[in-house]
N, C-alpha and C positions, 0 to 999 in steps of 0.2 A: 702424641698420645703417651700416656704414662701407664705402664703395667710392670708387675713384678716379674713375670715370665711370659714370654710369647707363647700362646697356645692356639689351638684351632679357633677358639672363640675370638681370640685377638685378630687373627687373620681375617675372619669374617667380618669383624668390625672395620678393618681396613678396607676391605672389598666394598662394604656399604658406604663407607666415607668416600672412596674414590668414585663410585657410581653416582652419588649425589652431587659431586663437585661439578661446577660449571667451568672450572678452569683446568684445562687439559695439562698445563704445566705445573699444576699444584705440587708442592713438595711436602712430604710427611717427615716429621721428627719423631723418633721413637726413643722414649726414655725407658730402660728396661734393666733387669738384672741379668738377663740372658736371652740369646736367641740362637737358633740353629741355622746351619748353612742353607739347607733347602728353604727355610723360612725367609731368609735374606733375598734369595733369587726371586721368590714369589712376591715378596713386599717391594722389591725395586720395580717390578712390573706394575705395581699399584701406585708408585710415586714416592717410595722411600728415598730420602736424600740426606737424612741425618740419623745417626744412632749415638746415644750417650749411655754409658753405664751408670745406672741409677745410683749405685754406691759410691761413684767417683765424681759426681757433679753436684753443682749447687744451682740455685735459681739464676744467678748471673750468667753461667755457662749455658744453661738451657735457653735463656733469652738471646744470647749471643749466637748460638747455632739456629735459632728460629729466625732471626733477623737475616743471617747469612743464606739460609735456605730460601727465604722469601724473595731474595734477589737473584736466585738461580744457582747459588753455591751448593756444595755438598761437603758434608763433614761425617766421616766414617772412620771408626777405629780400624787400625792396620790389620787386624784379624778379619774384619768384614771385608776390607778392600782385597785382601788375599783370596777370600772365598769367590768374590766377584771375578777377579782376574782368572782364577782356576775355572770358574764356570764359563767364561768367555772362551778361553783357549779349548775347553772341552767341546763346545758347540762348534768352534772353527775346525777342530780336529775330526769330530765325530759326525757332524751333521753337514756343515757347509763344504768342507775340503772334499769328501767323497763325491759330492755332487758337482764339483767344479765351481763352487761359488765363493766369493768373498763376503766379509761382514757387510760390505756396502750393497749386497744383493747382485753384484756383477759376476758373470761367468769369467773364467781365466782368459778365454780367448778375446772376451769383450775388453778386459783390461789391457791386453796386448794391443788391440786396435786403438783404444783411448790413448795409450802412451804415444803411439805414433801420430795420432791426431794432434796431441798436445805438442809435438815436435813439429808440427806444421805440414805433415805429409798429406797428400790428397789420396783419393780412393785407389787410383792406379798405382801410386808409390806404395801405399800400404799393402796392396795385393802382392806386389813384387817382394816386398820385404818379408811377408809372412807366408809366402807360397800359396796363397789362396786366389781364387778367381776374383775379379772385380765384383761379380754378382754376389759371391759369398760375403765379401766385405759389406756390401750394401745391405744384405740380408741381416748380418750380424748388428750393424748400426740401426737398421729399422726396427729389428726385434727388441733391442735394448732400449730404444727411445720409446716405443709403444708401451713395453712392459713397465718401465720406470717413470713414464710421463714427461720425458724430457722434451723441451720445446725445439732444441736444435742441438747440433754437435757441441757447440761451446758449452751449453747447459750440462751436457753429459760430461765433458771434461772437467768442468767446475765441480760437479758433484764428486767425481772421482778424487779430485784434489782435496776437497773439504773432507771427504771420508777417510782419507789417508791412504788410498789405494795408489795413488801416484805421488 
């Protein structure tokens, strides 16, 4: 999308575009003269994966970023990357942390159980290590698996590894 400045109308057009798309992995490239931090966070939710400053790019650069985004890449100016990192840290600190959650949707004690499962411990060994009853460990594992749709304990451990929790 090409725009001189990102306005509320631009954001509405991005929302419409995302709503009409049949591809949930669709990436949006925005060529603009300026965008604000709160707009970036909202646009990322809609599929933004590339931002180019209009005054600093040419057709070849736009084409290169569009091709990169089409294969799953991301190309964002360092300022925009900083805003995203700050936004992520804020969510972790202000929303997830106080609720005992990680970015992967896991509770702190679930992570502790998964770490021991990954080490090969069984329910009895985990309960001794964490000073919980075996019933509590079973409830932690069962609740996590139901809430997040894991098929088995291995699936839960793999999710934790892939999401960077372990």
